[in-house]
PDB file of N, CA, C, O and CB in Angstrom:
ATOM      1  N   MET A   1       1.710 -50.850  62.286  1.00  0.00           N
ATOM      2  CA  MET A   1       1.841 -50.338  60.925  1.00  0.00           C
ATOM      3  C   MET A   1       2.047 -51.525  59.979  1.00  0.00           C
ATOM      4  O   MET A   1       2.806 -52.447  60.274  1.00  0.00           O
ATOM      5  CB  MET A   1       3.027 -49.315  60.816  1.00  0.00           C
ATOM      6  N   LYS A   2       1.357 -51.481  58.841  1.00  0.00           N
ATOM      7  CA  LYS A   2       1.451 -52.590  57.903  1.00  0.00           C
ATOM      8  C   LYS A   2       2.520 -52.221  56.850  1.00  0.00           C
ATOM      9  O   LYS A   2       2.544 -51.097  56.347  1.00  0.00           O
ATOM     10  CB  LYS A   2       0.044 -52.893  57.229  1.00  0.00           C
ATOM     11  N   VAL A   3       3.369 -53.151  56.538  1.00  0.00           N
ATOM     12  CA  VAL A   3       4.370 -52.997  55.490  1.00  0.00           C
ATOM     13  C   VAL A   3       3.791 -53.455  54.144  1.00  0.00           C
ATOM     14  O   VAL A   3       3.380 -54.606  53.998  1.00  0.00           O
ATOM     15  CB  VAL A   3       5.651 -53.799  55.837  1.00  0.00           C
ATOM     16  N   LEU A   4       3.764 -52.550  53.170  1.00  0.00           N
ATOM     17  CA  LEU A   4       3.183 -52.879  51.885  1.00  0.00           C
ATOM     18  C   LEU A   4       4.226 -53.363  50.898  1.00  0.00           C
ATOM     19  O   LEU A   4       5.371 -52.910  50.904  1.00  0.00           O
ATOM     20  CB  LEU A   4       2.462 -51.690  51.326  1.00  0.00           C
ATOM     21  N   LYS A   5       3.818 -54.269  50.071  1.00  0.00           N
ATOM     22  CA  LYS A   5       4.702 -54.745  49.014  1.00  0.00           C
ATOM     23  C   LYS A   5       4.655 -53.798  47.826  1.00  0.00           C
ATOM     24  O   LYS A   5       3.782 -52.933  47.758  1.00  0.00           O
ATOM     25  CB  LYS A   5       4.316 -56.167  48.581  1.00  0.00           C
ATOM     26  N   GLU A   6       5.593 -53.952  46.883  1.00  0.00           N
ATOM     27  CA  GLU A   6       5.708 -53.017  45.736  1.00  0.00           C
ATOM     28  C   GLU A   6       4.447 -53.016  44.895  1.00  0.00           C
ATOM     29  O   GLU A   6       4.035 -51.957  44.423  1.00  0.00           O
ATOM     30  CB  GLU A   6       6.914 -53.386  44.852  1.00  0.00           C
ATOM     31  N   LYS A   7       3.823 -54.158  44.690  1.00  0.00           N
ATOM     32  CA  LYS A   7       2.603 -54.244  43.885  1.00  0.00           C
ATOM     33  C   LYS A   7       1.450 -53.473  44.549  1.00  0.00           C
ATOM     34  O   LYS A   7       0.655 -52.809  43.883  1.00  0.00           O
ATOM     35  CB  LYS A   7       2.206 -55.723  43.677  1.00  0.00           C
ATOM     36  N   GLU A   8       1.388 -53.588  45.912  1.00  0.00           N
ATOM     37  CA  GLU A   8       0.348 -52.874  46.609  1.00  0.00           C
ATOM     38  C   GLU A   8       0.560 -51.398  46.580  1.00  0.00           C
ATOM     39  O   GLU A   8      -0.416 -50.651  46.495  1.00  0.00           O
ATOM     40  CB  GLU A   8       0.253 -53.335  48.003  1.00  0.00           C
ATOM     41  N   LEU A   9       1.785 -50.928  46.647  1.00  0.00           N
ATOM     42  CA  LEU A   9       2.108 -49.517  46.580  1.00  0.00           C
ATOM     43  C   LEU A   9       1.695 -48.876  45.277  1.00  0.00           C
ATOM     44  O   LEU A   9       1.300 -47.710  45.241  1.00  0.00           O
ATOM     45  CB  LEU A   9       3.562 -49.324  46.786  1.00  0.00           C
ATOM     46  N   GLU A  10       1.791 -49.669  44.170  1.00  0.00           N
ATOM     47  CA  GLU A  10       1.437 -49.158  42.858  1.00  0.00           C
ATOM     48  C   GLU A  10      -0.069 -48.935  42.746  1.00  0.00           C
ATOM     49  O   GLU A  10      -0.506 -48.100  41.953  1.00  0.00           O
ATOM     50  CB  GLU A  10       1.914 -50.118  41.771  1.00  0.00           C
ATOM     51  N   ASN A  11      -0.859 -49.653  43.512  1.00  0.00           N
ATOM     52  CA  ASN A  11      -2.298 -49.581  43.415  1.00  0.00           C
ATOM     53  C   ASN A  11      -2.946 -48.482  44.311  1.00  0.00           C
ATOM     54  O   ASN A  11      -4.157 -48.268  44.250  1.00  0.00           O
ATOM     55  CB  ASN A  11      -2.865 -50.924  43.770  1.00  0.00           C
ATOM     56  N   ILE A  12      -2.128 -47.798  45.134  1.00  0.00           N
ATOM     57  CA  ILE A  12      -2.636 -46.782  45.984  1.00  0.00           C
ATOM     58  C   ILE A  12      -2.918 -45.517  45.179  1.00  0.00           C
ATOM     59  O   ILE A  12      -2.041 -45.044  44.456  1.00  0.00           O
ATOM     60  CB  ILE A  12      -1.667 -46.512  47.110  1.00  0.00           C
ATOM     61  N   SER A  13      -4.135 -44.955  45.290  1.00  0.00           N
ATOM     62  CA  SER A  13      -4.434 -43.738  44.593  1.00  0.00           C
ATOM     63  C   SER A  13      -4.715 -42.645  45.632  1.00  0.00           C
ATOM     64  O   SER A  13      -5.454 -42.855  46.594  1.00  0.00           O
ATOM     65  CB  SER A  13      -5.633 -43.933  43.625  1.00  0.00           C
ATOM     66  N   GLY A  14      -4.121 -41.504  45.416  1.00  0.00           N
ATOM     67  CA  GLY A  14      -4.321 -40.404  46.363  1.00  0.00           C
ATOM     68  C   GLY A  14      -5.411 -39.428  45.923  1.00  0.00           C
ATOM     69  O   GLY A  14      -5.832 -39.439  44.766  1.00  0.00           O
ATOM     70  N   GLY A  15      -5.853 -38.604  46.831  1.00  0.00           N
ATOM     71  CA  GLY A  15      -6.873 -37.633  46.495  1.00  0.00           C
ATOM     72  C   GLY A  15      -6.345 -36.280  46.141  1.00  0.00           C
ATOM     73  O   GLY A  15      -7.110 -35.410  45.725  1.00  0.00           O
ATOM     74  N   PHE A  16      -5.056 -36.072  46.291  1.00  0.00           N
ATOM     75  CA  PHE A  16      -4.455 -34.734  46.078  1.00  0.00           C
ATOM     76  C   PHE A  16      -4.165 -34.561  44.566  1.00  0.00           C
ATOM     77  O   PHE A  16      -3.719 -35.482  43.881  1.00  0.00           O
ATOM     78  CB  PHE A  16      -3.114 -34.563  46.940  1.00  0.00           C
ATOM     79  N   LEU A  17      -4.436 -33.353  44.098  1.00  0.00           N
ATOM     80  CA  LEU A  17      -4.187 -33.048  42.687  1.00  0.00           C
ATOM     81  C   LEU A  17      -2.679 -33.016  42.426  1.00  0.00           C
ATOM     82  O   LEU A  17      -1.915 -32.494  43.239  1.00  0.00           O
ATOM     83  CB  LEU A  17      -4.840 -31.689  42.291  1.00  0.00           C
ATOM     84  N   SER A  18      -2.263 -33.565  41.312  1.00  0.00           N
ATOM     85  CA  SER A  18      -0.841 -33.541  40.984  1.00  0.00           C
ATOM     86  C   SER A  18      -0.453 -32.179  40.480  1.00  0.00           C
ATOM     87  O   SER A  18      -1.298 -31.439  39.977  1.00  0.00           O
ATOM     88  CB  SER A  18      -0.496 -34.607  39.948  1.00  0.00           C
ATOM     89  N   ALA A  19       0.808 -31.835  40.605  1.00  0.00           N
ATOM     90  CA  ALA A  19       1.334 -30.550  40.177  1.00  0.00           C
ATOM     91  C   ALA A  19       1.109 -30.398  38.650  1.00  0.00           C
ATOM     92  O   ALA A  19       0.792 -29.300  38.194  1.00  0.00           O
ATOM     93  CB  ALA A  19       2.861 -30.426  40.544  1.00  0.00           C
ATOM     94  N   ALA A  20       1.259 -31.429  37.893  1.00  0.00           N
ATOM     95  CA  ALA A  20       1.058 -31.318  36.409  1.00  0.00           C
ATOM     96  C   ALA A  20      -0.383 -30.931  36.085  1.00  0.00           C
ATOM     97  O   ALA A  20      -0.598 -30.136  35.169  1.00  0.00           O
ATOM     98  CB  ALA A  20       1.409 -32.671  35.694  1.00  0.00           C
ATOM     99  N   LYS A  21      -1.368 -31.456  36.791  1.00  0.00           N
ATOM    100  CA  LYS A  21      -2.760 -31.098  36.523  1.00  0.00           C
ATOM    101  C   LYS A  21      -3.036 -29.639  36.873  1.00  0.00           C
ATOM    102  O   LYS A  21      -3.711 -28.922  36.135  1.00  0.00           O
ATOM    103  CB  LYS A  21      -3.702 -32.009  37.307  1.00  0.00           C
ATOM    104  N   VAL A  22      -2.492 -29.214  38.033  1.00  0.00           N
ATOM    105  CA  VAL A  22      -2.657 -27.810  38.441  1.00  0.00           C
ATOM    106  C   VAL A  22      -2.006 -26.871  37.473  1.00  0.00           C
ATOM    107  O   VAL A  22      -2.623 -25.875  37.098  1.00  0.00           O
ATOM    108  CB  VAL A  22      -2.088 -27.583  39.819  1.00  0.00           C
ATOM    109  N   LEU A  23      -0.786 -27.131  37.043  1.00  0.00           N
ATOM    110  CA  LEU A  23      -0.106 -26.285  36.091  1.00  0.00           C
ATOM    111  C   LEU A  23      -0.802 -26.263  34.746  1.00  0.00           C
ATOM    112  O   LEU A  23      -0.800 -25.242  34.058  1.00  0.00           O
ATOM    113  CB  LEU A  23       1.308 -26.736  35.926  1.00  0.00           C
ATOM    114  N   GLY A  24      -1.412 -27.409  34.358  1.00  0.00           N
ATOM    115  CA  GLY A  24      -2.124 -27.512  33.088  1.00  0.00           C
ATOM    116  C   GLY A  24      -3.379 -26.610  33.118  1.00  0.00           C
ATOM    117  O   GLY A  24      -3.661 -25.906  32.148  1.00  0.00           O
ATOM    118  N   VAL A  25      -4.118 -26.638  34.226  1.00  0.00           N
ATOM    119  CA  VAL A  25      -5.297 -25.818  34.364  1.00  0.00           C
ATOM    120  C   VAL A  25      -4.915 -24.288  34.352  1.00  0.00           C
ATOM    121  O   VAL A  25      -5.559 -23.484  33.678  1.00  0.00           O
ATOM    122  CB  VAL A  25      -6.045 -26.200  35.683  1.00  0.00           C
ATOM    123  N   ILE A  26      -3.871 -23.936  35.104  1.00  0.00           N
ATOM    124  CA  ILE A  26      -3.435 -22.587  35.161  1.00  0.00           C
ATOM    125  C   ILE A  26      -2.947 -22.113  33.820  1.00  0.00           C
ATOM    126  O   ILE A  26      -3.238 -20.982  33.432  1.00  0.00           O
ATOM    127  CB  ILE A  26      -2.379 -22.434  36.183  1.00  0.00           C
ATOM    128  N   GLY A  27      -2.199 -22.952  33.077  1.00  0.00           N
ATOM    129  CA  GLY A  27      -1.782 -22.625  31.708  1.00  0.00           C
ATOM    130  C   GLY A  27      -2.942 -22.439  30.752  1.00  0.00           C
ATOM    131  O   GLY A  27      -2.951 -21.514  29.941  1.00  0.00           O
ATOM    132  N   GLY A  28      -3.933 -23.334  30.853  1.00  0.00           N
ATOM    133  CA  GLY A  28      -5.115 -23.189  30.009  1.00  0.00           C
ATOM    134  C   GLY A  28      -5.878 -21.902  30.264  1.00  0.00           C
ATOM    135  O   GLY A  28      -6.299 -21.222  29.328  1.00  0.00           O
ATOM    136  N   VAL A  29      -6.054 -21.573  31.533  1.00  0.00           N
ATOM    137  CA  VAL A  29      -6.755 -20.332  31.853  1.00  0.00           C
ATOM    138  C   VAL A  29      -5.988 -19.132  31.351  1.00  0.00           C
ATOM    139  O   VAL A  29      -6.576 -18.194  30.811  1.00  0.00           O
ATOM    140  CB  VAL A  29      -6.982 -20.213  33.351  1.00  0.00           C
ATOM    141  N   THR A  30      -4.669 -19.154  31.527  1.00  0.00           N
ATOM    142  CA  THR A  30      -3.853 -18.030  31.041  1.00  0.00           C
ATOM    143  C   THR A  30      -3.949 -17.913  29.529  1.00  0.00           C
ATOM    144  O   THR A  30      -4.028 -16.798  29.015  1.00  0.00           O
ATOM    145  CB  THR A  30      -2.381 -18.199  31.464  1.00  0.00           C
ATOM    146  N   PHE A  31      -3.945 -19.013  28.804  1.00  0.00           N
ATOM    147  CA  PHE A  31      -4.015 -18.992  27.339  1.00  0.00           C
ATOM    148  C   PHE A  31      -5.387 -18.398  26.924  1.00  0.00           C
ATOM    149  O   PHE A  31      -5.439 -17.557  26.027  1.00  0.00           O
ATOM    150  CB  PHE A  31      -3.815 -20.457  26.738  1.00  0.00           C
ATOM    151  N   ILE A  32      -6.480 -18.824  27.561  1.00  0.00           N
ATOM    152  CA  ILE A  32      -7.800 -18.333  27.175  1.00  0.00           C
ATOM    153  C   ILE A  32      -7.892 -16.831  27.469  1.00  0.00           C
ATOM    154  O   ILE A  32      -8.443 -16.077  26.666  1.00  0.00           O
ATOM    155  CB  ILE A  32      -8.922 -19.114  27.926  1.00  0.00           C
ATOM    156  N   ILE A  33      -7.360 -16.398  28.606  1.00  0.00           N
ATOM    157  CA  ILE A  33      -7.365 -14.946  28.915  1.00  0.00           C
ATOM    158  C   ILE A  33      -6.615 -14.185  27.873  1.00  0.00           C
ATOM    159  O   ILE A  33      -7.050 -13.103  27.476  1.00  0.00           O
ATOM    160  CB  ILE A  33      -6.753 -14.665  30.291  1.00  0.00           C
ATOM    161  N   GLY A  34      -5.479 -14.712  27.399  1.00  0.00           N
ATOM    162  CA  GLY A  34      -4.705 -14.053  26.365  1.00  0.00           C
ATOM    163  C   GLY A  34      -5.421 -13.978  25.060  1.00  0.00           C
ATOM    164  O   GLY A  34      -5.334 -12.957  24.378  1.00  0.00           O
ATOM    165  N   VAL A  35      -6.133 -15.016  24.672  1.00  0.00           N
ATOM    166  CA  VAL A  35      -6.906 -15.002  23.407  1.00  0.00           C
ATOM    167  C   VAL A  35      -8.026 -13.971  23.510  1.00  0.00           C
ATOM    168  O   VAL A  35      -8.234 -13.195  22.577  1.00  0.00           O
ATOM    169  CB  VAL A  35      -7.501 -16.423  23.088  1.00  0.00           C
ATOM    170  N   ILE A  36      -8.748 -13.949  24.625  1.00  0.00           N
ATOM    171  CA  ILE A  36      -9.841 -12.966  24.814  1.00  0.00           C
ATOM    172  C   ILE A  36      -9.258 -11.556  24.797  1.00  0.00           C
ATOM    173  O   ILE A  36      -9.825 -10.666  24.163  1.00  0.00           O
ATOM    174  CB  ILE A  36     -10.612 -13.225  26.165  1.00  0.00           C
ATOM    175  N   ASP A  37      -8.150 -11.339  25.473  1.00  0.00           N
ATOM    176  CA  ASP A  37      -7.482 -10.017  25.484  1.00  0.00           C
ATOM    177  C   ASP A  37      -7.075  -9.592  24.084  1.00  0.00           C
ATOM    178  O   ASP A  37      -7.169  -8.412  23.745  1.00  0.00           O
ATOM    179  CB  ASP A  37      -6.242 -10.044  26.395  1.00  0.00           C
ATOM    180  N   GLY A  38      -6.626 -10.532  23.269  1.00  0.00           N
ATOM    181  CA  GLY A  38      -6.220 -10.213  21.905  1.00  0.00           C
ATOM    182  C   GLY A  38      -7.404  -9.780  21.017  1.00  0.00           C
ATOM    183  O   GLY A  38      -7.237  -8.940  20.134  1.00  0.00           O
ATOM    184  N   PHE A  39      -8.577 -10.341  21.246  1.00  0.00           N
ATOM    185  CA  PHE A  39      -9.767  -9.921  20.516  1.00  0.00           C
ATOM    186  C   PHE A  39     -10.306  -8.599  20.998  1.00  0.00           C
ATOM    187  O   PHE A  39     -10.685  -7.743  20.200  1.00  0.00           O
ATOM    188  CB  PHE A  39     -10.831 -10.961  20.625  1.00  0.00           C
ATOM    189  N   VAL A  40     -10.339  -8.436  22.287  1.00  0.00           N
ATOM    190  CA  VAL A  40     -10.900  -7.193  22.886  1.00  0.00           C
ATOM    191  C   VAL A  40     -10.011  -6.001  22.705  1.00  0.00           C
ATOM    192  O   VAL A  40     -10.490  -4.895  22.456  1.00  0.00           O
ATOM    193  CB  VAL A  40     -11.152  -7.383  24.357  1.00  0.00           C
ATOM    194  N   ARG A  41      -8.694  -6.215  22.829  1.00  0.00           N
ATOM    195  CA  ARG A  41      -7.743  -5.086  22.818  1.00  0.00           C
ATOM    196  C   ARG A  41      -6.558  -5.447  21.807  1.00  0.00           C
ATOM    197  O   ARG A  41      -5.430  -5.689  22.236  1.00  0.00           O
ATOM    198  CB  ARG A  41      -7.175  -4.802  24.339  1.00  0.00           C
ATOM    199  N   PRO A  42      -6.849  -5.470  20.521  1.00  0.00           N
ATOM    200  CA  PRO A  42      -5.784  -5.803  19.604  1.00  0.00           C
ATOM    201  C   PRO A  42      -4.688  -4.711  19.554  1.00  0.00           C
ATOM    202  O   PRO A  42      -4.993  -3.523  19.455  1.00  0.00           O
ATOM    203  CB  PRO A  42      -6.365  -6.029  18.221  1.00  0.00           C
ATOM    204  N   LEU A  43      -3.431  -5.130  19.621  1.00  0.00           N
ATOM    205  CA  LEU A  43      -2.336  -4.215  19.559  1.00  0.00           C
ATOM    206  C   LEU A  43      -1.525  -4.473  18.303  1.00  0.00           C
ATOM    207  O   LEU A  43      -1.413  -5.607  17.838  1.00  0.00           O
ATOM    208  CB  LEU A  43      -1.473  -4.329  20.799  1.00  0.00           C
ATOM    209  N   ARG A  44      -0.957  -3.391  17.756  1.00  0.00           N
ATOM    210  CA  ARG A  44      -0.148  -3.522  16.587  1.00  0.00           C
ATOM    211  C   ARG A  44       1.232  -4.055  16.889  1.00  0.00           C
ATOM    212  O   ARG A  44       1.760  -3.778  17.966  1.00  0.00           O
ATOM    213  CB  ARG A  44      -0.049  -2.227  15.906  1.00  0.00           C
ATOM    214  N   CYS A  45       1.836  -4.797  16.002  1.00  0.00           N
ATOM    215  CA  CYS A  45       3.198  -5.262  16.184  1.00  0.00           C
ATOM    216  C   CYS A  45       4.160  -4.086  15.863  1.00  0.00           C
ATOM    217  O   CYS A  45       3.953  -3.354  14.895  1.00  0.00           O
ATOM    218  CB  CYS A  45       3.489  -6.519  15.267  1.00  0.00           C
ATOM    219  N   ASN A  46       5.168  -3.931  16.660  1.00  0.00           N
ATOM    220  CA  ASN A  46       6.140  -2.832  16.429  1.00  0.00           C
ATOM    221  C   ASN A  46       7.222  -3.321  15.495  1.00  0.00           C
ATOM    222  O   ASN A  46       8.138  -2.569  15.165  1.00  0.00           O
ATOM    223  CB  ASN A  46       6.772  -2.328  17.771  1.00  0.00           C
TER     224      ASN A  46
END
């Protein structure tokens, strides 16, 4: 097993999606669904 130095560790890039990217995509999809729902089924404010 090779021991990596700190500079080498900073240059490693992984293939897994980060949690922030996944949450951003889910939030964007939820927002778009909400906007479409507001146009298709407008509800009055109580």
